[in-house]
Backbone and ligand atoms as CSV (ligand in chain L), in Angstrom:
chain,resi,resn,atom,element,x,y,z
A,1,UNK,N,N,0.893,-1.241,0.017
A,1,UNK,CA,C,-0.147,0.119,-0.140
A,1,UNK,C,C,0.801,1.055,0.001
A,2,UNK,N,N,0.374,2.174,-0.766
A,2,UNK,CA,C,1.120,3.462,-0.797
A,2,UNK,C,C,0.202,4.819,-0.911
A,3,UNK,N,N,0.501,5.606,-0.325
A,3,UNK,CA,C,-0.227,6.992,-0.375
A,3,UNK,C,C,0.478,7.876,-1.176
A,4,UNK,N,N,-0.232,8.765,-2.205
A,4,UNK,CA,C,0.175,10.011,-2.691
A,4,UNK,C,C,-0.286,11.161,-1.884
A,5,UNK,N,N,0.763,11.961,-1.385
A,5,UNK,CA,C,0.452,13.122,-0.886
A,5,UNK,C,C,0.850,14.423,-1.695
A,6,UNK,N,N,0.063,15.030,-1.682
A,6,UNK,CA,C,0.176,16.638,-2.404
A,6,UNK,C,C,0.104,17.468,-1.380
A,7,UNK,N,N,1.360,18.189,-1.244
A,7,UNK,CA,C,1.663,19.179,-0.193
A,7,UNK,C,C,1.479,20.504,-0.744
A,8,UNK,N,N,0.949,21.249,-0.158
A,8,UNK,CA,C,1.083,22.979,-0.505
A,8,UNK,C,C,2.140,23.473,0.816
A,9,UNK,N,N,3.096,24.366,0.198
A,9,UNK,CA,C,4.227,24.908,0.896
A,9,UNK,C,C,4.196,26.250,0.768
A,10,UNK,N,N,4.108,26.951,1.956
A,10,UNK,CA,C,4.257,28.319,2.044
A,10,UNK,C,C,5.853,28.629,2.315
A,11,UNK,N,N,6.216,29.691,1.944
A,11,UNK,CA,C,7.421,30.209,1.934
A,11,UNK,C,C,8.558,30.144,1.022
A,12,UNK,N,N,8.410,29.301,-0.062
A,12,UNK,CA,C,9.216,28.777,-0.843
A,12,UNK,C,C,9.188,29.788,-2.149
A,13,UNK,N,N,10.594,30.372,-2.635
A,13,UNK,CA,C,10.773,31.460,-3.371
A,13,UNK,C,C,11.664,31.049,-4.633
A,14,UNK,N,N,12.417,30.246,-4.632
A,14,UNK,CA,C,13.334,29.873,-5.595
A,14,UNK,C,C,13.843,28.305,-5.787
A,15,UNK,N,N,14.781,28.197,-6.716
A,15,UNK,CA,C,15.208,26.770,-6.984
A,15,UNK,C,C,15.997,26.371,-5.699
A,16,UNK,N,N,16.480,27.222,-5.171
A,16,UNK,CA,C,17.338,26.662,-3.901
A,16,UNK,C,C,16.313,26.167,-2.812
A,17,UNK,N,N,15.127,26.867,-2.445
A,17,UNK,CA,C,14.156,26.252,-1.790
A,17,UNK,C,C,13.571,25.042,-2.393
A,18,UNK,N,N,13.631,24.980,-3.583
A,18,UNK,CA,C,13.215,23.465,-4.249
A,18,UNK,C,C,14.264,22.471,-3.774
A,19,UNK,N,N,15.415,22.876,-3.792
A,19,UNK,CA,C,16.315,21.774,-3.694
A,19,UNK,C,C,16.293,21.507,-1.968
A,20,UNK,N,N,16.243,22.412,-1.219
A,20,UNK,CA,C,16.164,22.104,0.170
A,20,UNK,C,C,15.147,21.463,0.649
A,21,UNK,N,N,13.802,21.562,0.001
A,21,UNK,CA,C,12.614,20.876,0.309
A,21,UNK,C,C,12.756,19.235,-0.089
A,22,UNK,N,N,13.604,19.325,-1.284
A,22,UNK,CA,C,13.735,17.897,-1.882
A,22,UNK,C,C,14.508,17.089,-0.800
A,23,UNK,N,N,15.550,17.576,-0.573
A,23,UNK,CA,C,16.587,16.947,0.176
A,23,UNK,C,C,15.938,16.695,1.839
A,24,UNK,N,N,15.215,17.582,2.375
A,24,UNK,CA,C,14.194,17.319,3.653
A,24,UNK,C,C,13.445,16.200,3.479
A,25,UNK,N,N,12.731,15.964,2.385
A,25,UNK,CA,C,11.800,15.136,2.084
A,25,UNK,C,C,12.313,13.725,1.854
A,26,UNK,N,N,13.507,13.947,1.178
A,26,UNK,CA,C,14.268,12.596,0.649
A,26,UNK,C,C,14.734,11.824,1.984
A,27,UNK,N,N,15.072,12.759,3.006
A,27,UNK,CA,C,15.779,12.174,4.031
A,27,UNK,C,C,14.760,11.499,5.095
A,28,UNK,N,N,13.418,11.562,4.768
A,28,UNK,CA,C,12.357,10.951,5.650
A,28,UNK,C,C,12.110,9.557,5.180
A,29,UNK,N,N,12.379,8.560,6.183
A,29,UNK,CA,C,12.097,7.117,5.905
A,29,UNK,C,C,10.718,6.843,5.514
A,30,UNK,N,N,10.633,6.092,4.415
A,30,UNK,CA,C,9.103,5.778,3.994
A,30,UNK,C,C,8.823,6.815,2.971
A,31,UNK,N,N,9.319,7.682,2.489
A,31,UNK,CA,C,8.957,8.914,1.424
A,31,UNK,C,C,9.707,8.619,0.274
A,32,UNK,N,N,8.987,8.589,-0.796
A,32,UNK,CA,C,9.611,8.752,-2.070
A,32,UNK,C,C,9.232,10.046,-2.777
A,33,UNK,N,N,10.181,10.966,-3.160
A,33,UNK,CA,C,9.811,12.295,-3.691
A,33,UNK,C,C,9.531,12.021,-5.126
A,34,UNK,N,N,8.037,12.506,-5.641
A,34,UNK,CA,C,7.862,12.465,-6.962
A,34,UNK,C,C,8.368,13.826,-7.653
A,35,UNK,N,N,7.932,14.858,-7.016
A,35,UNK,CA,C,8.400,15.950,-7.529
A,35,UNK,C,C,8.035,17.103,-6.734
A,36,UNK,N,N,8.828,18.268,-6.819
A,36,UNK,CA,C,8.975,19.526,-5.965
A,36,UNK,C,C,8.888,20.769,-6.891
A,37,UNK,N,N,8.154,21.515,-6.814
A,37,UNK,CA,C,8.053,22.949,-7.337
A,37,UNK,C,C,7.989,23.950,-6.202
A,38,UNK,N,N,8.192,25.135,-6.604
A,38,UNK,CA,C,8.237,26.453,-5.882
A,38,UNK,C,C,6.609,26.273,-5.263
A,39,UNK,N,N,6.370,26.084,-4.110
A,39,UNK,CA,C,4.963,26.184,-3.398
A,39,UNK,C,C,4.435,24.842,-3.333
A,40,UNK,N,N,4.913,23.658,-3.751
A,40,UNK,CA,C,4.074,22.580,-3.697
A,40,UNK,C,C,5.083,21.350,-3.821
A,41,UNK,N,N,4.674,20.067,-3.455
A,41,UNK,CA,C,5.499,18.973,-3.705
A,41,UNK,C,C,4.441,17.727,-3.786
A,42,UNK,N,N,4.899,16.801,-4.302
A,42,UNK,CA,C,4.213,15.553,-4.482
A,42,UNK,C,C,5.111,14.264,-4.025
A,43,UNK,N,N,4.667,13.546,-3.178
A,43,UNK,CA,C,5.495,12.498,-2.678
A,43,UNK,C,C,4.500,11.078,-2.478
A,44,UNK,N,N,4.944,10.034,-2.648
A,44,UNK,CA,C,4.461,8.776,-2.328
A,44,UNK,C,C,5.087,8.270,-0.972
A,45,UNK,N,N,4.200,7.834,-0.039
A,45,UNK,CA,C,4.634,7.398,1.343
A,45,UNK,C,C,4.227,5.724,1.545
A,46,UNK,N,N,4.873,5.257,2.333
A,46,UNK,CA,C,4.592,3.753,2.856
A,46,UNK,C,C,3.729,4.242,4.250
A,47,UNK,N,N,2.417,3.996,4.305
A,47,UNK,CA,C,1.733,4.572,5.516
A,47,UNK,C,C,2.062,3.750,6.715
A,48,UNK,N,N,2.604,2.593,6.656
A,48,UNK,CA,C,3.103,1.925,7.699
A,48,UNK,C,C,4.491,2.469,8.290
A,49,UNK,N,N,5.067,3.368,7.590
A,49,UNK,CA,C,6.403,3.653,8.005
A,49,UNK,C,C,6.344,5.307,8.449
A,50,UNK,N,N,5.211,6.127,7.870
A,50,UNK,CA,C,5.453,7.261,7.982
A,50,UNK,C,C,4.058,7.748,7.731
A,51,UNK,N,N,3.776,8.805,8.866
A,51,UNK,CA,C,2.375,9.447,8.713
A,51,UNK,C,C,2.655,10.979,7.925
A,52,UNK,N,N,1.362,11.465,7.524
A,52,UNK,CA,C,1.395,12.709,6.665
A,52,UNK,C,C,1.859,13.728,7.554
A,53,UNK,N,N,1.703,13.767,8.917
A,53,UNK,CA,C,2.109,14.793,9.911
A,53,UNK,C,C,3.660,14.811,9.887
A,54,UNK,N,N,4.261,13.585,10.008
A,54,UNK,CA,C,5.762,13.602,9.698
A,54,UNK,C,C,6.342,14.188,8.622
A,55,UNK,N,N,5.566,13.695,7.467
A,55,UNK,CA,C,6.140,14.371,6.233
A,55,UNK,C,C,5.896,16.179,6.389
A,56,UNK,N,N,4.956,16.608,6.650
A,56,UNK,CA,C,4.678,18.033,6.894
A,56,UNK,C,C,5.847,18.536,7.811
A,57,UNK,N,N,6.166,17.903,8.917
A,57,UNK,CA,C,7.007,18.478,9.930
A,57,UNK,C,C,8.214,18.387,9.668
A,58,UNK,N,N,8.848,17.580,8.591
A,58,UNK,CA,C,9.983,17.497,8.015
A,58,UNK,C,C,10.324,18.750,7.151
A,59,UNK,N,N,9.152,19.305,6.511
A,59,UNK,CA,C,9.240,20.469,5.669
A,59,UNK,C,C,9.370,21.943,6.636
A,60,UNK,N,N,8.231,21.601,7.658
A,60,UNK,CA,C,8.454,22.719,8.634
A,60,UNK,C,C,9.461,22.960,9.432
A,61,UNK,N,N,10.293,22.034,9.767
A,61,UNK,CA,C,11.658,22.020,10.366
A,61,UNK,C,C,12.531,22.874,9.792
A,62,UNK,N,N,12.563,23.083,8.370
A,62,UNK,CA,C,13.731,23.984,7.620
A,62,UNK,C,C,12.899,25.206,7.358
A,63,UNK,N,N,11.906,25.730,8.106
A,63,UNK,CA,C,11.505,26.922,7.906
A,63,UNK,C,C,10.311,27.157,6.866
A,64,UNK,N,N,9.805,26.110,6.260
A,64,UNK,CA,C,8.510,26.295,5.437
A,64,UNK,C,C,7.305,26.046,6.397
A,65,UNK,N,N,6.068,26.087,5.436
A,65,UNK,CA,C,4.989,25.758,6.328
A,65,UNK,C,C,4.216,25.063,5.272
A,66,UNK,N,N,4.009,23.545,5.694
A,66,UNK,CA,C,3.377,22.636,4.802
A,66,UNK,C,C,2.201,22.097,5.152
A,67,UNK,N,N,1.206,21.927,4.333
A,67,UNK,CA,C,-0.150,21.357,4.487
A,67,UNK,C,C,-0.172,20.324,3.644
A,68,UNK,N,N,-1.151,19.396,3.915
A,68,UNK,CA,C,-1.483,18.200,2.827
A,68,UNK,C,C,-2.570,18.863,2.179
A,69,UNK,N,N,-2.437,19.012,0.856
A,69,UNK,CA,C,-3.476,19.604,-0.049
A,69,UNK,C,C,-4.511,18.337,-0.556
A,70,UNK,N,N,-3.722,17.371,-0.529
A,70,UNK,CA,C,-4.547,15.833,-1.189
A,70,UNK,C,C,-3.860,14.767,-0.587
A,71,UNK,N,N,-4.558,13.609,-0.240
A,71,UNK,CA,C,-4.157,12.405,0.198
A,71,UNK,C,C,-4.803,11.287,-0.231
A,72,UNK,N,N,-4.296,10.522,-1.294
A,72,UNK,CA,C,-4.909,9.531,-2.108
A,72,UNK,C,C,-4.274,8.311,-1.960
L,1,9UX,MO1,MO,16.120,30.966,-2.378
L,1,9UX,MO2,MO,14.547,29.671,-0.471
L,1,9UX,O1,O,17.393,32.491,-2.165
L,1,9UX,O2,O,14.960,28.784,1.367
L,1,9UX,S1,S,16.797,29.204,-0.966
L,1,9UX,S2,S,14.532,31.908,-1.204
């Protein structure tokens, strides 16, 4: 089983932010990064290993504000 999370992310402004968010998401166990753009990201997760809250927390820790926009 795998979840697809679409995140909306406040505070991103440039490709450096894209890189920072990509690195932060990649470092979370159970997360596979599909795409990151300025202002949003799409990841797939193993829900047995990681919760949506843990995913948004990883982004918030580096200074952005992430919300789950869709969880399918
Ligand atoms: Mo760009 Mo983002 O200069 O955290 S890296 S605004």
